[in-house]
N, C-alpha and C positions, 0 to 999 in steps of 0.2 A: 397870252396867245395872241392878242391884237387888240387895238384900242377901240373901245365901243362909244366913248364920249364924242358926240358930234362936234362940239366946239373945238376940241383938242385935235380931231382927225382934220377939220378944216384949216386950222392954223398950221398943220404940218403936211399938206398935200404935196409939196414940192413935185410938181409935174415935171416929167422928163420925156422930151421928144425923142423917140428912137429913130436912129438913121434908116432910111430906105423908104420904099413905097410898098404898100401891102394891099392884097386883095382877097375878097372872100369868093370862093369857088365851090361847086359841088362836083363831086367825083363818085364814080362807082368802083373805081380801082385805087384804093389807098397804097397798093404795093408799089405804084408807079412813082411814089413820092418818098424819099428817104425821111424817116422819123426825125432826123436832125434839121431838116429844112421846114418842118411843120411848126408854125406858131401855136396853132390850136385846132382842135376838131370838135365837131358837134354831130351825133347821129341822129337824124330825124326820119320820120316814116318815108319822105320822099328822096332821101339820100344822105350822104356824108358832106357836111359842109368843112371846108378846110380854110384856114387862113395861111397864106404864104406870101413869100416876096412875089411882086408883079414880074420880075425878070423870070423866075421859075415857072410861073403860070403861062407865060408867053412861050418859053421853051417847050412846055408840055400841051401847048395849044388848048388850054383851059380858058373858059369864057368866064368873064366877071362883069359886073354891072358898073363899077367905079373903082377909082384908085384911092386909098385912103393912108393916112399918116396914123402912126400908133404912138399914143401918149400913155405913159405909166405913171400912175399917182403913187409915189415911192413911199408914202405913209403906210405903216403896217395896220391896216384897219381889220377888225374882226368881221368874219362873215356874218355875225349877229348884230353888226352896227346897224342902227336905224336912221335913215334920212340922207345918207351920203349920196347915193344915186340921184335922189330928188334934187338935192342941192346943186350938184354940178350940171344935171341935165336941164335943170330950169335956167340956170345961168347961161348955158350954151344955147338953149332954145329962144331965149330972149333976144339973141343975136342972129337968129335963124340958122344956127349950126346944128346939124343932125349928128348924133353920136350913137355909135353901137358900143355896148359895154360887155366885157367879160370880167366877172369877179372870180379871181383865183384866190389860193389860200392866203398869200401874203399881201397881194396888191390888187387894186382894180385897174382895168386896162381899157382905154377908150380909143376907138377907131373913129376918126373924122375925115371928111372929104380932104384930100391933100391941099386943096386950094384954101382951105379953112385952117390949117395947122397953126399958122402964126397967131392968128386971132383967138383960137381956142387957147392956146398956151397963155396969152395975155389975160383972157377971162379967168382961167384957173388960177393963175399967179394972183389976180386981183381978188378972188374968192377967199384966198388963203390969208389975205391981209385984214 
């Protein structure tokens, strides 16, 4: 179902920088956004967080605090794997890079400030060596 051995996972990270600029927004009206344009959603008491392309947020006049780059760790890690988030978040934090993480069924997805994307990719590639 997915790799659980942290050493094997780290050696197989193969981070991929997805093209585009992405933002986290809050909306009360999900109907205004086509499902095909939504990267992710999460329902909280305060509202629904959506991750979408910056251009779409601008068209819809949605507010966002920052512009991020989306990095996918292409290794198929298990949802039961222990230590992966700690390993990459610690490596990024040591360089002052903030990271928002979404763990999906097949891959982990990292959102870092757009200006930090190149450095984050270098750090993640180094982590897998």
